[in-house]
C-alpha atoms as a printed R data frame, in Angstrom:
   type eleno elety resid chain resno       x        y      z
1  ATOM     1    CA   MET     A     1 -59.637 -131.441 47.084
2  ATOM     2    CA   THR     A     2 -55.431 -133.710 47.677
3  ATOM     3    CA   ASP     A     3 -52.436 -131.343 48.986
4  ATOM     4    CA   THR     A     4 -50.597 -133.016 46.192
5  ATOM     5    CA   VAL     A     5 -51.009 -132.541 42.275
6  ATOM     6    CA   ARG     A     6 -50.128 -136.445 40.124
7  ATOM     7    CA   PHE     A     7 -47.557 -136.276 37.266
8  ATOM     8    CA   ILE     A     8 -47.598 -139.689 35.542
9  ATOM     9    CA   GLU     A     9 -45.076 -139.541 32.689
10 ATOM    10    CA   LEU     A    10 -44.655 -142.409 30.239
11 ATOM    11    CA   ASP     A    11 -41.662 -142.989 28.539
12 ATOM    12    CA   GLY     A    12 -40.543 -144.654 25.310
13 ATOM    13    CA   THR     A    13 -41.029 -147.965 26.360
14 ATOM    14    CA   GLY     A    14 -44.983 -147.319 27.667
15 ATOM    15    CA   LYS     A    15 -43.449 -147.494 31.266
16 ATOM    16    CA   GLN     A    16 -45.424 -145.366 32.996
17 ATOM    17    CA   THR     A    17 -43.805 -143.548 36.547
18 ATOM    18    CA   VAL     A    18 -46.033 -141.601 38.811
19 ATOM    19    CA   ARG     A    19 -44.920 -138.590 41.032
20 ATOM    20    CA   ASP     A    20 -46.804 -136.843 43.539
21 ATOM    21    CA   ILE     A    21 -46.051 -133.272 44.964
22 ATOM    22    CA   ASN     A    22 -47.677 -131.106 47.002
23 ATOM    23    CA   ARG     A    23 -49.351 -128.041 45.776
24 ATOM    24    CA   GLU     A    24 -47.891 -125.809 48.348
25 ATOM    25    CA   SER     A    25 -44.746 -126.528 46.463
26 ATOM    26    CA   ILE     A    26 -45.258 -125.644 43.172
27 ATOM    27    CA   ALA     A    27 -47.418 -122.696 44.188
28 ATOM    28    CA   LYS     A    28 -43.774 -121.238 45.732
29 ATOM    29    CA   CYS     A    29 -42.538 -121.847 41.877
30 ATOM    30    CA   PRO     A    30 -42.173 -118.476 40.528
31 ATOM    31    CA   SER     A    31 -42.805 -118.736 37.852
32 ATOM    32    CA   PHE     A    32 -45.671 -121.977 38.535
33 ATOM    33    CA   ILE     A    33 -44.048 -124.676 36.317
34 ATOM    34    CA   LEU     A    34 -46.053 -127.675 36.530
35 ATOM    35    CA   VAL     A    35 -43.452 -130.441 35.223
36 ATOM    36    CA   ALA     A    36 -42.337 -132.533 37.450
37 ATOM    37    CA   ALA     A    37 -38.513 -132.949 36.804
38 ATOM    38    CA   HIS     A    38 -38.415 -128.646 37.344
39 ATOM    39    CA   TYR     A    39 -39.034 -130.458 41.740
40 ATOM    40    CA   ARG     A    40 -35.765 -131.678 43.474
41 ATOM    41    CA   ALA     A    41 -37.095 -135.111 45.734
42 ATOM    42    CA   ASP     A    42 -37.580 -133.115 48.766
43 ATOM    43    CA   GLY     A    43 -39.792 -130.424 47.332
44 ATOM    44    CA   SER     A    44 -38.149 -127.422 45.762
45 ATOM    45    CA   CYS     A    45 -38.792 -125.773 42.911
46 ATOM    46    CA   ARG     A    46 -34.720 -125.355 40.250
47 ATOM    47    CA   HIS     A    47 -35.074 -121.527 39.899
48 ATOM    48    CA   ASP     A    48 -31.869 -121.454 42.466
49 ATOM    49    CA   GLU     A    49 -29.597 -123.458 39.416
50 ATOM    50    CA   LYS     A    50 -28.003 -122.092 36.800
51 ATOM    51    CA   ILE     A    51 -30.191 -121.337 34.020
52 ATOM    52    CA   CYS     A    52 -29.386 -122.487 30.295
53 ATOM    53    CA   GLU     A    53 -28.222 -118.883 29.311
54 ATOM    54    CA   GLU     A    54 -26.077 -118.768 32.359
55 ATOM    55    CA   LEU     A    55 -24.353 -122.826 30.324
56 ATOM    56    CA   GLY     A    56 -24.956 -121.429 27.226
57 ATOM    57    CA   CYS     A    57 -26.835 -123.228 25.855
58 ATOM    58    CA   LYS     A    58 -29.522 -121.868 22.410
59 ATOM    59    CA   ASN     A    59 -31.736 -124.241 22.633
60 ATOM    60    CA   SER     A    60 -35.586 -122.631 22.935
61 ATOM    61    CA   LYS     A    61 -37.030 -122.647 25.614
62 ATOM    62    CA   ILE     A    62 -41.464 -123.273 26.410
63 ATOM    63    CA   LYS     A    63 -42.345 -119.736 28.185
64 ATOM    64    CA   GLU     A    64 -40.340 -119.049 31.790
65 ATOM    65    CA   GLU     A    65 -39.286 -122.593 32.271
66 ATOM    66    CA   ILE     A    66 -35.203 -122.447 33.043
67 ATOM    67    CA   TYR     A    67 -34.511 -125.228 31.092
68 ATOM    68    CA   CYS     A    68 -35.106 -126.279 27.076
69 ATOM    69    CA   SER     A    69 -36.532 -129.513 26.772
70 ATOM    70    CA   GLU     A    70 -33.094 -131.262 26.000
71 ATOM    71    CA   HIS     A    71 -31.185 -130.294 29.657
72 ATOM    72    CA   MET     A    72 -34.898 -130.880 31.417
73 ATOM    73    CA   ALA     A    73 -34.559 -134.660 29.638
74 ATOM    74    CA   ILE     A    74 -31.446 -135.113 31.387
75 ATOM    75    CA   LEU     A    75 -32.836 -133.100 34.586
76 ATOM    76    CA   GLU     A    76 -35.132 -136.306 34.432
77 ATOM    77    CA   GLY     A    77 -32.261 -138.844 33.543
78 ATOM    78    CA   GLY     A    78 -34.374 -139.773 29.425
79 ATOM    79    CA   VAL     A    79 -32.534 -138.958 26.234
80 ATOM    80    CA   TYR     A    80 -33.881 -135.907 24.499
81 ATOM    81    CA   VAL     A    81 -35.370 -136.708 21.251
């Protein structure tokens, strides 16, 4: 077993992005979220950022996620679809 979790994402053109995140960083997340964009480059999670509700967002979120899919796409540098 490795010390990292590998996330592989495909964009709209089929281009593959690979990102490895340290298991220890993921374990420190209060909600144990397995979405690569939830973690910064230094491995820290985004729970200390303002959540959608604080920003007045009414979009639905999955379980305990702090961002809806629209704002998560913006964080990832993508486009909400």
